[in-house]
C-alpha positions as CSV (number, residue, x, y, z in Angstrom):
1,M,-66.3,-20.7,-41.4
2,K,-65.6,-17.4,-40.4
3,T,-66.5,-18.6,-36.7
4,F,-64.5,-21.7,-37.2
5,M,-61.6,-19.3,-37.8
6,K,-62.0,-16.9,-34.7
7,C,-62.5,-20.4,-32.4
8,A,-59.2,-21.5,-33.8
9,I,-57.3,-18.4,-33.7
10,I,-58.5,-18.2,-29.9
11,A,-57.5,-21.9,-29.4
12,V,-53.7,-21.3,-30.6
13,G,-53.7,-17.8,-28.5
14,L,-54.8,-19.7,-25.2
15,I,-52.3,-22.6,-25.7
16,S,-49.6,-20.5,-26.6
17,L,-50.5,-18.9,-23.8
18,L,-50.0,-21.6,-21.5
19,V,-46.9,-23.0,-22.7
20,I,-45.1,-19.5,-22.5
21,G,-46.7,-19.8,-19.0
22,M,-45.1,-23.4,-18.2
23,T,-41.6,-22.5,-19.9
24,Q,-41.5,-19.2,-17.6
25,P,-39.3,-19.8,-14.3
26,A,-42.0,-19.2,-11.4
27,V,-41.4,-16.0,-9.7
28,A,-39.6,-17.2,-6.2
29,A,-41.7,-16.5,-3.1
30,D,-38.3,-15.6,-1.0
31,E,-37.3,-12.1,-0.2
32,R,-34.4,-11.4,-2.1
33,L,-31.6,-10.3,-0.1
34,A,-28.2,-8.6,-2.2
35,I,-24.4,-8.4,0.0
36,G,-22.3,-6.1,-1.6
37,T,-18.8,-6.6,-1.2
38,A,-15.7,-5.6,-3.1
39,S,-14.0,-6.2,-6.4
40,T,-13.8,-9.9,-7.8
41,G,-10.2,-10.4,-7.4
42,G,-10.4,-9.7,-3.1
43,T,-11.0,-12.0,-0.6
44,W,-14.5,-9.9,0.4
45,Y,-16.3,-11.2,-2.9
46,P,-15.7,-15.0,-2.0
47,L,-16.8,-14.0,1.7
48,G,-20.3,-12.9,0.3
49,G,-20.5,-15.3,-1.7
50,G,-20.3,-17.9,1.2
51,V,-22.5,-16.3,3.9
52,A,-25.5,-16.1,0.8
53,N,-25.0,-19.3,0.5
54,M,-25.6,-20.1,4.3
55,I,-28.5,-17.7,4.2
56,N,-30.0,-19.7,1.3
57,T,-29.0,-23.1,2.7
58,H,-30.4,-22.5,6.0
59,I,-32.5,-19.9,6.2
60,K,-36.3,-20.5,4.9
61,G,-37.8,-17.7,3.4
62,Y,-35.0,-15.5,1.8
63,Y,-32.7,-15.8,-1.3
64,A,-29.0,-14.2,-0.7
65,A,-26.7,-13.2,-3.6
66,A,-23.7,-11.7,-3.0
67,H,-22.6,-9.2,-5.6
68,P,-19.0,-6.8,-7.0
69,S,-18.9,-3.4,-5.7
70,G,-16.9,-0.5,-5.1
71,A,-16.4,-1.8,-1.3
72,S,-16.7,0.1,1.9
73,I,-18.3,4.1,0.7
74,E,-20.5,2.4,-2.3
75,N,-21.4,-0.6,0.3
76,I,-22.8,2.0,2.9
77,R,-24.8,4.0,1.1
78,A,-26.5,0.9,-0.8
79,I,-27.1,-0.2,2.7
80,S,-28.4,3.7,3.8
81,K,-30.8,3.1,0.7
82,K,-32.0,-0.5,1.1
83,Q,-30.4,-1.6,-2.0
84,D,-28.2,-4.2,-0.3
85,A,-29.6,-5.9,2.9
86,L,-25.8,-6.8,3.9
87,A,-22.6,-5.4,3.3
88,L,-18.9,-5.5,4.0
89,S,-17.1,-2.4,4.8
90,M,-13.8,-1.7,6.8
91,P,-14.5,-0.4,10.2
92,D,-12.9,3.0,9.8
93,T,-15.4,3.9,6.9
94,A,-18.3,2.5,8.9
95,F,-17.4,5.0,11.8
96,Q,-16.8,8.1,9.6
97,A,-20.1,6.8,7.4
98,F,-22.2,6.7,10.9
99,H,-20.9,10.4,12.4
100,G,-20.8,12.3,9.0
101,L,-16.9,12.4,8.6
102,E,-15.0,12.5,5.8
103,A,-16.6,11.1,2.7
104,F,-20.0,11.0,4.7
105,A,-19.2,15.0,5.8
106,K,-22.8,16.5,7.4
107,K,-24.7,13.7,5.8
108,P,-24.2,10.4,8.6
109,V,-25.9,7.4,8.2
110,K,-27.2,7.0,11.8
111,E,-29.6,4.0,10.5
112,L,-26.1,1.9,9.8
113,R,-26.0,-1.2,12.3
114,G,-22.9,-3.7,12.9
115,L,-23.5,-7.7,12.2
116,M,-20.2,-8.9,12.9
117,S,-16.7,-8.4,12.5
118,T,-14.7,-11.1,10.2
119,Y,-10.7,-11.4,10.0
120,P,-7.8,-9.2,11.6
121,I,-5.9,-7.2,9.4
122,D,-2.6,-6.1,11.2
123,I,-0.7,-2.9,10.5
124,Q,2.9,-3.3,10.3
125,F,6.1,-0.7,10.4
126,Y,9.0,-2.7,9.1
127,T,12.3,-1.6,7.9
128,Q,16.1,-3.2,7.0
129,A,17.5,-4.4,10.4
130,N,20.9,-3.3,9.6
131,G,19.8,0.6,9.2
132,K,19.4,3.3,12.2
133,I,15.4,3.1,12.1
134,K,14.3,1.3,15.4
135,S,11.5,2.9,16.6
136,I,8.7,5.0,14.8
137,E,9.9,8.0,16.0
138,D,12.8,7.2,14.2
139,L,10.8,7.8,10.8
140,R,11.1,11.4,10.8
141,G,13.0,12.7,8.1
142,K,13.0,9.3,6.4
143,K,11.6,7.7,3.3
144,V,8.3,5.9,3.9
145,A,6.1,3.9,2.2
146,V,2.3,4.5,3.2
147,G,0.4,2.5,0.9
148,A,-1.5,3.3,-2.3
149,P,-3.3,6.9,-2.4
150,G,-6.7,7.1,-0.8
151,S,-6.1,2.8,0.7
152,G,-7.2,1.9,3.9
153,T,-3.3,1.2,4.7
154,E,-2.7,4.9,4.0
155,A,-5.7,6.5,6.0
156,M,-4.6,4.2,8.9
157,A,-0.8,5.2,8.3
158,R,-1.5,8.5,8.8
159,Y,-3.8,8.2,11.9
160,V,-1.2,6.0,13.5
161,L,1.3,9.0,12.6
162,N,-0.4,11.5,14.0
163,V,-0.5,9.4,17.1
164,F,3.1,9.7,17.5
165,K,3.1,13.9,16.2
166,M,4.2,13.2,12.7
167,T,2.5,14.0,9.0
168,Y,3.7,13.9,5.5
169,D,5.2,17.0,6.5
170,D,7.6,14.8,8.3
171,I,8.6,12.5,6.3
172,D,9.1,11.8,2.4
173,E,5.7,9.3,2.1
174,Q,5.7,7.4,-1.0
175,F,2.7,6.0,-1.9
176,L,3.2,2.0,-3.1
177,S,1.1,-0.9,-2.7
178,A,2.2,-3.6,-0.1
179,T,4.1,-5.7,-2.8
180,E,5.7,-2.5,-4.4
181,T,6.9,-1.5,-0.6
182,A,8.3,-4.8,-0.1
183,E,10.5,-4.8,-3.3
184,A,11.4,-1.2,-3.0
185,L,12.9,-1.5,0.9
186,K,14.7,-4.5,-0.9
187,D,16.2,-2.4,-3.3
188,G,17.3,0.3,-0.9
189,N,14.3,2.8,-2.4
190,I,13.1,3.1,0.4
191,D,13.8,3.4,4.6
192,A,11.0,1.8,5.8
193,G,7.1,0.6,4.3
194,I,4.2,0.9,6.7
195,V,1.7,-2.3,5.7
196,T,-1.9,-3.5,6.3
197,L,-2.2,-7.2,5.5
198,G,-3.0,-10.0,7.2
199,T,-0.2,-12.3,9.1
200,P,2.0,-14.1,8.0
201,A,1.5,-11.8,4.6
202,P,3.7,-13.9,1.9
203,S,5.4,-10.3,0.4
204,L,6.9,-9.9,4.1
205,I,7.5,-13.8,4.7
206,D,9.5,-13.8,1.2
207,L,11.0,-10.2,2.0
208,A,12.5,-11.6,5.2
209,T,14.1,-14.5,3.3
210,Q,15.8,-12.5,1.4
211,R,16.3,-9.0,3.8
212,D,17.0,-9.5,7.8
213,I,14.1,-7.3,8.7
214,I,12.9,-5.5,12.0
215,F,9.3,-4.3,12.8
216,L,8.6,-1.4,14.8
217,D,6.4,-1.8,17.9
218,I,3.2,0.6,18.6
219,A,4.0,-0.6,22.7
220,P,0.7,-2.1,24.1
221,D,-0.5,1.0,26.1
222,I,-0.3,3.2,23.1
223,A,-2.1,0.6,21.6
224,E,-4.8,0.8,24.4
225,K,-4.9,4.6,24.7
226,I,-5.8,4.3,20.9
227,N,-8.2,1.6,20.8
228,K,-10.4,3.6,23.7
229,E,-10.1,6.8,20.9
230,F,-11.2,5.1,17.8
231,P,-12.4,1.5,18.7
232,A,-12.0,0.4,15.0
233,Y,-8.5,-0.5,15.8
234,F,-7.5,-2.3,18.6
235,P,-4.1,-3.9,19.7
236,T,-2.5,-7.4,18.9
237,T,0.4,-8.9,19.1
238,V,2.4,-11.0,16.3
239,P,4.4,-13.9,17.8
240,A,7.9,-14.6,17.7
241,G,8.7,-16.3,15.0
242,T,6.0,-15.5,12.6
243,Y,9.0,-14.4,10.1
244,K,12.2,-15.4,9.7
245,G,14.4,-13.4,12.1
246,Q,11.7,-12.3,14.5
247,D,12.9,-13.2,17.6
248,K,10.4,-11.6,19.6
249,P,6.7,-10.7,19.9
250,H,5.9,-7.5,17.7
251,H,3.6,-5.4,19.3
252,T,0.7,-3.5,16.6
253,L,-3.0,-2.4,16.0
254,S,-5.4,-4.6,13.8
255,W,-8.5,-3.9,12.0
256,M,-11.5,-5.9,10.8
257,G,-13.8,-6.1,7.8
258,I,-17.1,-5.8,9.1
259,F,-20.3,-6.5,7.9
260,V,-23.2,-4.2,8.1
261,V,-27.0,-3.7,8.2
262,H,-29.7,-1.4,8.2
263,Q,-31.2,-0.5,11.4
264,D,-34.8,-1.7,9.9
265,M,-33.5,-5.3,9.3
266,S,-35.6,-7.4,11.5
267,E,-34.1,-9.0,14.9
268,Q,-35.1,-12.1,13.8
269,L,-33.1,-12.1,10.7
270,A,-30.2,-11.0,11.7
271,Y,-30.2,-13.3,14.6
272,D,-30.7,-16.2,12.0
273,I,-27.7,-14.6,9.9
274,L,-25.6,-14.8,12.4
275,K,-26.6,-18.7,13.5
276,A,-26.5,-19.8,10.3
277,V,-22.9,-18.7,9.8
278,F,-21.3,-19.7,13.3
279,D,-23.3,-22.9,13.4
280,H,-21.9,-24.1,9.7
281,K,-18.8,-22.5,10.1
282,A,-16.6,-25.3,8.4
283,D,-18.1,-24.7,5.2
284,L,-17.5,-21.2,5.6
285,D,-13.3,-22.3,6.5
286,K,-13.4,-24.1,3.1
287,I,-14.0,-21.3,0.8
288,H,-10.6,-19.2,1.6
289,A,-7.9,-20.2,4.5
290,Q,-8.6,-16.4,5.8
291,F,-12.1,-17.4,6.8
292,K,-10.7,-19.8,9.9
293,N,-9.9,-16.4,11.5
294,I,-13.5,-15.3,11.6
295,T,-14.5,-16.4,15.2
296,L,-17.0,-15.9,17.7
297,E,-14.3,-14.7,19.8
298,N,-13.3,-12.1,16.9
299,A,-17.2,-11.3,15.7
300,V,-17.4,-8.9,18.7
301,K,-13.8,-7.2,18.5
302,G,-12.7,-3.6,16.5
303,M,-17.2,-2.9,15.7
304,P,-16.7,0.6,15.6
305,I,-21.0,1.1,15.2
306,P,-23.4,0.3,17.4
307,F,-24.6,-3.7,16.9
308,H,-28.1,-4.7,15.6
309,P,-30.4,-5.9,18.4
310,G,-30.3,-9.2,16.5
311,A,-26.5,-9.5,16.5
312,E,-26.9,-8.3,20.4
313,K,-29.3,-11.0,20.9
314,F,-26.7,-13.5,19.6
315,Y,-23.5,-12.7,21.1
316,K,-25.3,-11.8,24.9
317,E,-26.4,-15.8,24.4
318,K,-22.8,-16.3,23.4
319,G,-21.6,-14.5,26.6
320,L,-19.8,-12.6,24.8
321,I,-21.3,-8.8,25.5
322,K,-23.3,-7.7,28.4
């Protein structure tokens, strides 16, 4: 009887283990790739998700998943620790990380490599057309919105003002978001605004229908000089007619969000990711209107750090770099 009971218990145990094994998901053989983005409310999170889907669909042996994050600084640190395989970053933050500046002071992330640039974001200085401000130099002594404190807009605003030999000591700086800036200018609470937005920007479209505004140029020769000193920012022109009342082209600067990777990523994987993205770009375009501006030509613009060897191979084949 005791022997029978022991056998029964063993049999039940074996059956239980078999059932558990059958109901547990199989361990995936694919190598997992985490993609760092930003908050779920912006465009970087769905962009990371779109790239992850392309990897999963078109590259065998890998499973990618995008996750929200604190954006550039956090993402770069995750790359350096190999917690993320890919991540999005502002170009100036990547430049600072690679060279050990600002938040990365004395701790350069020399293993950081560029995969691709995404879509352009323009810096625009603007004011009401009936005022006395006609150029960036005229901002001296005026009340100027410079972006939210610590934002990419604010960092770029400080940089460009410095090019025109101005600091916050020379203006009455106001730390406002792009939406707050448009409202403040409309209400006469500021003299001018500085924003970094994709063009055309809804807040500026709306403002231009209610007020006559003008844009303050960064002359092409100055923009070229800035680009040579700091390649994350590059010259761009907003075509005439983009906004109501804009009767001439507006010369300014752009930057692009970039995908960064660790130097230890295999050359083949980096190459395959780019091939998957650009061979199936139409799938990405369906996710968000801005993603249509992710093009092969834009992919090599404004990259402030060295390209990964796999990216170099891809872009050389496309004739985009030498």
